[in-house]
VOBA-164757 format. One record per atom (N, C-alpha, C, O): x negated, y negated, z. Coordinates in pm, whole numbers, plus 32768, in hexadecimal, padded with zeros to 4 digits. Each point is the difference from the previous one (the first is absolute). Last residue first. Layout:
<recs>
XYZ ...
</recs>
This chain:
<recs>
9437F9C4B2D6 806A8064800E 7FDD806F805D 8050805B8014 7F067D988002 7FDB807F7FC4 806F8064801A 803F7FFE806A 7FD67DD27F77 8017807B804D 7FD380787FB1 801D800C7F89 7F917DB0809C 800680787FAE 8011807A805A 7FC58007806C 80E37E59808A 7F9280107FA2 8016807C7FAD 8069803F8004 81117E7380E8 7FB5807D800C 7F8F7FFE7F9A 80097FBF7F98 81A37F008156 7F7E80017FC0 7FC080888018 7FF880308071 82137EF47F88 7FA78063803B 7F7F80037FB0 800180147F86 81387E3980BA 7FEA806D7FA2 7F9E80608040 7F9D7FD6803D 81C37E89806D 7F908058801C 7FFC806C7F95 806480437FE6 805B7DB57FDF 80258085802F 7F8280538013 7F967FDE7FCC 80557E5A7FBC 809080018017 80328088802D 8071800C802F 7DA97EAE7FC7 803F80837FF7 80957FF3801C 80297FB68059 7EB57EAB7EDE 80298042807B 804180877FE3 804980107F9E 7E437E987F76 806F80587FDB 8025804E807D 7FB080518030 7F377DC77F4D 801380748057 807C804B7FD4 80667FC37FDE 7E017ECA7F52 808D801C8019 800680778060 7F99803B8022 7EF87E3D7ED1 801F806F8058 8095800F8011 804D7FA37FE8 7DE97F4E7EFD 808F80148017 80128076805D 7FA680538010 7EA87EF07F98 804B7FB57F9B 8096800B8015 804A7FA27FE2 7DC380918147 808C80267FEF 80457FA77F9A 7FF97F858008 7E46803D809D 8003806D7F9D 808E802D7FE1 801780477F9E 7F777E6B81B7 80067FCC7F77 7FFF806C7F94 801F7FE27F8C 806880D7824E 7FCF7F797FE0 800B7FDB7F6E 806280217FBE 7FE581798177 7FE380037F71 7FD17F797FCB 7FB57FF97F9E 80D880348229 7F85804C7FEB 7FD87FFF7F6C 7F8A7FF47FE0 82137F4A809B 7F8F7FAE802E 7F7B80477FE8 7F9F7FC17FD7 81EA812F7FCA 7FF47F907FA3 7F877FA88026 7FB37FD87FA9 80C6817F817D 7FC080367F88 7FE97F8F7F9C 7F947FF67FC5 81577F9881BB 7F7680208023 7FB480367F86 7F8D7FDB7FE7 823F7FD87FF0 7FB97F808005 7F6C80168023 7FA97FBB7FCC 817881B48044 7FDF7FDD7F76 7FB97F797FF9 7FAA7FEC7FA9 810080A781F2 7F88804C7FDD 7FD57FE17F71 7F887FFD7FE2 82097F4980B5 7F907FC38048 7F7D80467FDE 7F987FC07FF1 81F580F87F61 7FE17F817FBD 7F8B7FB98046 7FAB7FC47FBC 810581C2810D 7FB480207F86 7FD57F7F7FBA 7F8E7FF47FD5 818B7FD9819A 7F7C8030802B 7FA980217F88 7F8A7FDC7FFD 82337FB37FB0 7FB57F8A802C 7F738027802D 7F9F7FBB7FE2 819481987FB0 7FC67FC17F89 7FB27F838025 7F9B7FE17FC1 8082819A81B1 805E7FA97FB9 7FBD7FCA7F83 7F8580027FF4 7F968137810F 8083801A803B 806D7FAF7FBC 807480297FFB 7DCE80707EF4 80277FA9806E 808780298037 8049804D7FC1 7DFA802B7EBF 8073802D804D 801C7F9C8071 7FA47FC6803A 7F5180617DC3 80087FBD8081 8080802D8046 806B80007FC4 7E30807B7E7E 807A80218049 7FFA7FC5808B 7FA08015804A 7F717F627DCE 7FE58019808E 808680168048 80577FA87FFE 7E9780127DF5 807980278048 7FDA801D8092 7F99803D801B 7FA57EC47E00 7FDF802C8088 80828018804B 80577FA98007 7FA47FB57E35 7F9780667FFC 7FD48031808A 7FAB8058800A 81FA7E8F7EB2 7FC780208082 7F9B80737FF7 801880647FBD 81227EBA7EF2 7F777FCC8009 7FB3802E807B 7F8D7FD78013 822480AE7E9E 7FCF80258085 7F6E7FD4800F 7FA5804A7FD9 81607F617E92 806880108065 7FCB8012808D 80427FD78060 7ED87FFF7DDE 800C7F878051 8062800F8075 800C7FA58052 7EAA819D7FA3 80247F7C7FCD 8060800C7F8A 7FF980627FB6 7F4F80BC81E5 805080257F8B 80397F7E7FC7 80767FE18012 7DCB80BE8146 806E7FA87FDD 804A80397F88 7FC7804B7FB2 7F2880F681A7 7FF57FAD7F87 807C7FA77FEF 807080278021 7EDA806681C8 804A803D7F92 7FF17FA77F86 7FEC7F87800D 7F4180DA8211 7FFE7FB47F83 804C804E7F98 7FF6807B7FF8 80577F998234 7FBA80357F8C 800D7FA27F89 805A7FAD7FF7 803680DE8231 7FD17F8F7FB1 7FB280387F8A 7FA3804F8012 81AA803181C2 7FCF802D7F7E 7FD27F837FB6 80437F998004 8048802D81B5 7FEE80918005 7FCE803B7F7D 7FC2806B8001 80357DAE8132 800880357F78 7FE580968005 7F97802B8030 80487EAB814E 808D80137FDC 801480317F71 8072800D7FD3 7DD97F8780F8 804080688052 8092801A7FDA 8035806A8023 7E3A7F017E84 805B7FBE805E 804F8069804E 802980647FC6 7EA07FF97ECF 7FCF800D8089 805B7FBB8066 7FED800F8078 805C7FDE7DA9 80138089802E 7FD580158090 8031805B8042 7F7A7E057EE9 809080118017 801B808B8039 804D800E805F 7DFB7F9D7F22 80237FAE8076 8095800C8020 8026800A8075 7F3580C87E07 7FC980438077 80267FB4807F 801F803D8066 80537EFE7E00 805180778019 7FD1804C807A 8051802F804F 7EB17E627F17 807A7FD68045 805C8076801C 804280048068 7E2B804E7EA8 7FE17FCB8085 807F7FDC804C 800E80228076 8027806D7DCD 7FC3806C8051 7FE77FD1808F 802480448060 80877E837E57 806180618032 7FC1806D8058 803E802B8062 7F0E7E3D7E9F 800080068093 805380748039 800880108079 7FC17F817DAB 7F787FF38034 7FFA80118097 7F95801B8037 820E7FDB7ED5 7FB8807F7FF7 7F747FF9803B 7FD080638037 81D87E73806D 7F957FF77F9B 7FAB807F8003 7FD2802A806A 82247FF98037 7F817FD18035 7F997FFE7F90 7FFB805C7FAE 82277FE280CF 7FAF7FEA7F88 7F807FBB8030 80007F89801E 817081C280F8 7FB17F877FF3 7FB77FFE7F7B 7FD080687FD1 81CC808D8187 7FB9800A7F81 7FBF7F797FE5 803E7F978012 80B081A8819B 7FD87F7D7FCD 7FAD80177F82 7FB0805D7FF8 81CE80C4810E 7F8880107FAE 7FE07F757FCA 80467FCC7FA9 80DA80B78223 7FF17FB97F81 7F7C80207FBC 7F967FFC803D 81EF807E8165 7F8780337FC1 7FF37FC17F76 805880117FAB 80C77FEE8233 7FE77F9E7F96 7F7A80257FC1 7F977FD98031 8104811E8140 806580117F98 7FF47F997F90 8045800C7F9A 7EC980DE8222 7FD17FA87F95 805D80117F88 7FE680507FA7 803380B381F9 803F7F7C8007 7FD17F9D7F97 802A7F8C8001 7F7182588043 7FB37FAE805D 80367F718009 7FC87FAD8048 80F081907E8B 801680388085 7FB57FB0806B 802780008074 7F987F8C7DC8 80897FE08029 801B8033808D 803E7FBA8051 7E2780AE7EDB 80077F74802C 808B7FDB8032 800E7FB2805E 7EE4821B7F99 80817FD47FCA 80157F738035 80287FEE8073 7DE580FA7F40 806E7FDC8059 807F7FDE7FB4 7FFB7FD47F8D 7E4881588028 805A7FB47FAB 807A7FDC8055 805F804E800A 7D79805B8048 808C7FF5802B 804D7FAD7F9B 7FCB7F9F7FC9 7E7E81867FA5 80297F8A804A 809380048025 804E804E7FC9 7DF680867F0B 805C80368064 80277F888054 7FAA7FC1803C 7F8280737DAE 80057FCB8088 805D80538055 8054804C7FCE 7F16802D7E6C 7FD17F76800C 80007FCC808D 7FA77FB48026 7FFA82457EEE 806D7FB4803E 7FC87F75801C 7F897FEF801B 7F60810A7EF0 807780517FE1 807C7FCB8045 806E800E7FCC 7DB97F478054 80697FBD7FB4 807880557FDA 805A7FCF7FBB 7E078081815D 7FEA80147F70 80737FCB7FAA 800080117F86 80057FBD825D 7F7A7FDB7FD3 7FEB800F7F6B 7FBD7FAD7FC1 81D480E58117 7FF87F6D7FFF 7F7B7FD37FC4 7FFB7FA37FB0 803A82268092 80567FD37F92 80067F687FF8 80097FC97F92 7F0680F881D5 7FBD801C7F81 80557FCF7F89 7FCB7FC67FA2 80F1801A820D 7F8D7FA47FF5 7FBA80137F79 7FDD7F9F7FBE 8179818E80B1 80367F7D7FDF 7F907F9A7FED 80047FAF7FA3 7F7E81FC80F0 803180077F75 80397F797FD5 7FE67FD37F90 7F8F80598230 7F8C80067FA6 802D80017F6E 7FC57FBB7FAC 8186805881A6 7FC27F7B7FFC 7F887FFE7FA0 7FEB7F9E7FB9 80E98201808F 805F7FA37FC0 7FBF7F777FF1 80047FC57F95 7F0D81788161 7FFC801E7F70 805E7FA37FB3 7FDD7FCF7F95 80268017823E 7F7F7FD07FCE 7FF580177F69 7FCC7FAB7FB8 81A78104812E 800C7F6F7FEF 7F7F7FC67FC8 80037FA57FAE 8062825A7FDA 7FE57FAE8076 80157F6C7FE2 7FFC7FD67F8C 811B81CB7F88 7F737FDB800A 7FEC7FAD807F 80587FFD8056 8153809E7EC7 7FAF8071802D 7F6B7FE38002 7FAF80567FDC 81E07E897FBA 7FAF80357F92 7FA780758029 7FBA80397FAC 816C7EDF818C 8053801E7F8B 7FB180487F93 803480587FBC 7EE87F0681C2 805780708025 8053802D7F88 800F80787FE7 7EEC7E097FDF 7FAB8076800B 8054807B8023 7FED806A7FC5 80E87DF4803A 7FE2802E7F78 7FAC807F8003 8019805D7FB4 80397ED581E5 807E80377FCB 7FEB80347F72 8033806A7FDD 7E697EB380EA 80118082803F 807F80447FCD 800180797FE8 7FAC7DD37F93 7FA280597FBD 8004808C803B 7FEA80627FBA 81237E3C8105 802F802C7F7C 7FA080607FBA 802D805A7FB8 80447EFB823A 7F8C80447FC5 802480357F75 800D80797FEE 81317E8F8123 7F817FCC8035 7F85803D7FBF 7F947FC48006 8239800B7EE3 7FDC80398080 7F787FCF802A 7FBB7FBD7FB2 815880917E67 800E7F9F806D 7FE380458084 80388069801E 7EF980197DF0 806280248066 80057F96806E 7F987FCC802A 7FDA7F8C7DF6 7FC880558069 806E80278061 80627FB78010 80187FDE7DEA 7FD57FC0807C 7FC680638062 801680797FF5 807A7FE97E4A 80747FB68034 7FDF7FBA8083 80567FC2803D 7E6081477EE9 802B7F9D7F9E 807E7FB4802A 801B7F947FCB 7EDD81E38115 7FFB7F758030 803A7F9A7FA0 80087F8A8022 7FD6825B7F90 80387FF48087 80077F6F8030 804F7FE08058 7EE580907E03 8091801C7FFC 80417FEB8088 80707FCD8009 7DBD800C7FDF 80417F927FB7 809780167FFB 804D7FA38019 7EB981B880A0 7FFC7F8A8057 80427F887FBD 804C7FB78040 7F7981D87ECA 806880138065 80087F88805E 806D7FDA802C 7E3980227E98 80817FF87FBC 8073800F8063 80617FB57FFC 7DEB808B80A7 80147F747FDA 80887FEE7FBD 80487FA0801F 7F3082168047 80237FB6807A 801B7F6D7FDE 80607FC58033 7F0481487E6F 8086802B8029 802E7FB3807B 80727FD28004 7DD77FE57F69 805E7FCB7F9D 808F80238026 80597FAC7FF7 7E5081078113 80117F718017 80627FC37F9C 80517FAB8024 7F3A82207FAB 80527FE98077 80197F6C8019 806F7FD88023 7F3180A77DE2 7FC38029807F 80597FD88076 80667FBD7FEE 800780CF7E02 80117F958062 7FC180308083 8021806B8033 
</recs>
């Protein structure tokens, strides 16, 4: 294992629970790992570029921000239009996750999922009307599944 492989592994382990909280997280990581902030950023950039890591991003706690009405909207959209319409739904400012999933007929006809957050269910319902209008005639059916409790989300962890 070369030095970069070792540093990359230590960097992934150090960040898999999140970046250090503070004004200079890459500097804090560098101090922890015995390297420079420039090296930390270069290694992360390279791992993003070659696909070893998919993204670096903030994961807000929606509940702490007051968004307690969280609904996964599910839509049955004509397959011929799902790529274009899914991209448009995903670009809406109030949609945090949007993806295509296979239908599980006959019980589950939905193939487009979009997470919508709001302060109230009424607010979410208004946003769902916007999605419904955007989907237009390609929409065959839709529903929303509201969160009832918080589940801790984590990705894969290295030992």
